[in-house]
N, C-alpha and C positions, 0 to 999 in steps of 0.2 A: 504493499500500498503507499502512494506517494505521501512524502511528511509536506504538511503544508507550511509554507516558506513566510516569513513576513511580507513579502511584497504579495504574495497570494490572500494573506488576510487583510493588507490595505486595498485592492482589489473588490473583496467581498465587502469591505466597507463600503466605500463610495457607489457602488452596485447598488446596495440595502439604501445610501440614503436617497439615490435615485429615485427608488422605486417606493420611497417614505413622500415623496413627491407627487405622486401620481403618473408617473414618469412609466411606462413598459418598456422595458426592454426587450429589443428585438432581434434575435440570433444571439444569445446571452453569451454564446461561447466565442462566438468569433468580436465580442465587445470588449475592447480592452482598455480600461478606465487607467488613466495616468493621473497622478495624482497631481501633476505640473500642470495637466488640466483643467481639472476638474478641483480648485481649490475653492474657498470658502465663497467669494466675489462672486466666481462662477457660478456656484450651484444657488447663491441668491437670485442671481439674474434668471437663470433656468427657473426658478421657483416663480419668479414672477410673470415670465413668459408660458409657462404651464397655465398659471390660472385665468390666463387671459386668451388661453385656449389656441394658442398659435402654434403648440404641436402635445402631442400626447403620446407618441411611440416615437423611443429612439433607437436608431440602427447602427451598424459598424461604421467604422472609419471609410470615409471616401479618400482622402488623403492628408500627407501629414507634410507641412510645408516649413518654412525655416522660422516663420513667426504663430504658425497658426496649425490646426488642426480641423478639418472639414468632415462631419458626419452625416449620415443619410438619416431623417425624419418622416414622420408623416405627421400630416394636418387633415383630419375630416377624409383619412382615407390617400389622400394625394401626396406623393412625394414631397419633401423641402429639403434644402442643406444647412445645415447650422455650423457656420465656423466661429470657431472659437479663438479668438487671440490669447495667447500662453503668456500671463500676468509675471510669471517668476522667469521665465526661461527666453521670453521675447527680445531681441537685440536691439535695446534702448537706443543705441549711437545711430544706426541704420534711421528708424522711424523717425528721431529727432531730424534727420538730414532731408526727409520731405516735407514735415510738418514747419519746421523755419521756412519763412519767407510766402506760407501761404496764408494771405489776407484773409480768409474764412477762419483759419486758426490761430491768430494773431494773438487771443484772450489765453490761448491755455498754458497752463502751470508747466514747469520742465521737471516734474515729478513722474516716476516712471508710470505708476497706475493713470493716472489723469491723462499721460500722453496717448496711453494705448486707448482708452476710452475715446479719444481725440480721434483716432486712428481709423478704430470701427466706424464712427460718425463719417469721418469723411469719407472711406468705401461707400456707405449706404449713399452719401451726399452725390459722389462720382457716379454711381450707377444710377440711379435716378436720373441725372444731367444725360447720361449715354445713351439710355430706352428713351427719353424723352427728345433725341437728336434722333432717334430709328436703329441707332446701332444694337446689335445679335449682343447683350450680356444677360447674366441670369436677372428676375424680376427682385428689385430688393423689397423683402415684406417688412421687416422690422430690425429694430437695432436694440438693444439695452447693455450699459456698459462694454463687456468685451466679446459681448454675442452679435451676430449676423445673422438674421434667416432668409434665407433669397428661395427662388425657385431652383427645382432640382433639373440641372441637365443631363437627360440622360433616360434609358429605356429599362423599363422595371428597377430597380435598385442599382444598375450597374450604370456610371457616369460615361457620357461621350469620350473619346479617347481624345488623349492630349494629339497635338497637330503633330507632332514628331514622331507619333506610332501609328499614322495614317496611311496606306498607300492611295495615292490620289489619282483618279480616273484622269484630271484634266489640271496641272499642277500651275497653269500659266493663267486658266481661270480664277483658280483660288488666291495666287499673289495677288491678281487684279484688284479681288474682292477685297484681300485685305489692304492694301495701298488705299484704295478707297476708304474701306473703314478709319484708316489713320488720318484720312482728308478730313473729313466729315466730324471725327471726333475733333479736331482740332478745332474746323471752321464753325461747326453749329453747335456739340457741346463746349467748346471753349475748353478741352483738356489736353494734356498730351499722356499717355497712358505710361509712361516711365519704366516700363519693365518687361516692354512687349519681345515676346519670342515665341518658339515654338511650343515653350513649357506651359505660357500661359492664353494659350488661342485650344478650344475646343473644337472636334471637328464632326459634322452629322450630315446635315443638309445644307449647312452654311458653317464658316467660321463663328466660333460664338468667343469674344475676348471676356478673361477672366481676371480675377486677381487685381484690383484697381485700388487698392486701400494705397497705394503709394502714387497715384496718378497726382498730375498737377494742373494747375489752372495757367492760361497761357500768359498771365503774367507773373508768375514765379519767377525769381530771378534765374532759375537752370532749367527753365521749358526746354528752350530752344537745344542747350546739347543732350537734355535727356529724347527729346524728338528725333536728333541726328543718332542717338544710340539706338531709339528703335527701330529706326530704318534699315540701319543697319546689320541689325541683327536679322531682320525679314529678308533682306538681299543675301546674307549668308548662309541663310537656311534654304534660299529657293535657287541662288547660283548654279548648281548643278541639277536641277530639276525643269529649271524652265529659262526662255532669256529673262532679264533684270534690268530694271533700268537704273540710271546711273546715281548714286546716293544724292548730291549735291542738287541733280535734277527735281528730283521728288522733293527734297527739302524745301527748294524753293517755291516749287508749285504748292505744297501744303501753306508756307507762310505769306507767300507773297513777295518776298524777299528777293535780291538778285545779289548771291554772295558766291565767291567762287569755294570757299571752306569755311563753314560757320565755327 
């Protein structure tokens, strides 16, 4: 018989606390609860969201990123994604570099917890602006503290694959769509994704942009360098798959500038 470890006991304790809040754990054997994710602040936010009926079933992990974990959940039988920014282990320095200079969050204190709350609100706000501009992104539903709930992009309980894992039927068409999305994001939503790559694009019937917490407004002091980085990342990915346009040509078309090298 396998001896229960301290880690197993911690996992059981957190599972129990979630269930006491009325959250049904789906596929419990695959649901790995980590104390650095489900701390007391996060549990309090989950409690509020459960009682406001934003979700009632919590499933397994969809992805684990540098700053956050994303879980599958259900609301009235419909799949949603719950993104939880890790308060204990998120990279404070990296987040700060994207918040500083964003006029929307100039009032935010520099304490780590407040910065992460602002980051969550920022991603919610960025998704709203992107959707209002007609860009394919997850629909933001609600946010509280370090938790963001949004529509689930996937089939069944399986998320759409990242662009890097897709065998494209028409790479040139997909490339053109993504460049057009960068243009629309800048001109209509007045945003720069600032971390766009084959890792932050899901693909099904079309490309979907995700992970927009770091996205900045056009007047951010680093918006133009971020934009050029996004363009170069997309060109790097597609250059061996189809013909790509010149980095600076795209940059100038998007921004309306006329520069040889930004």
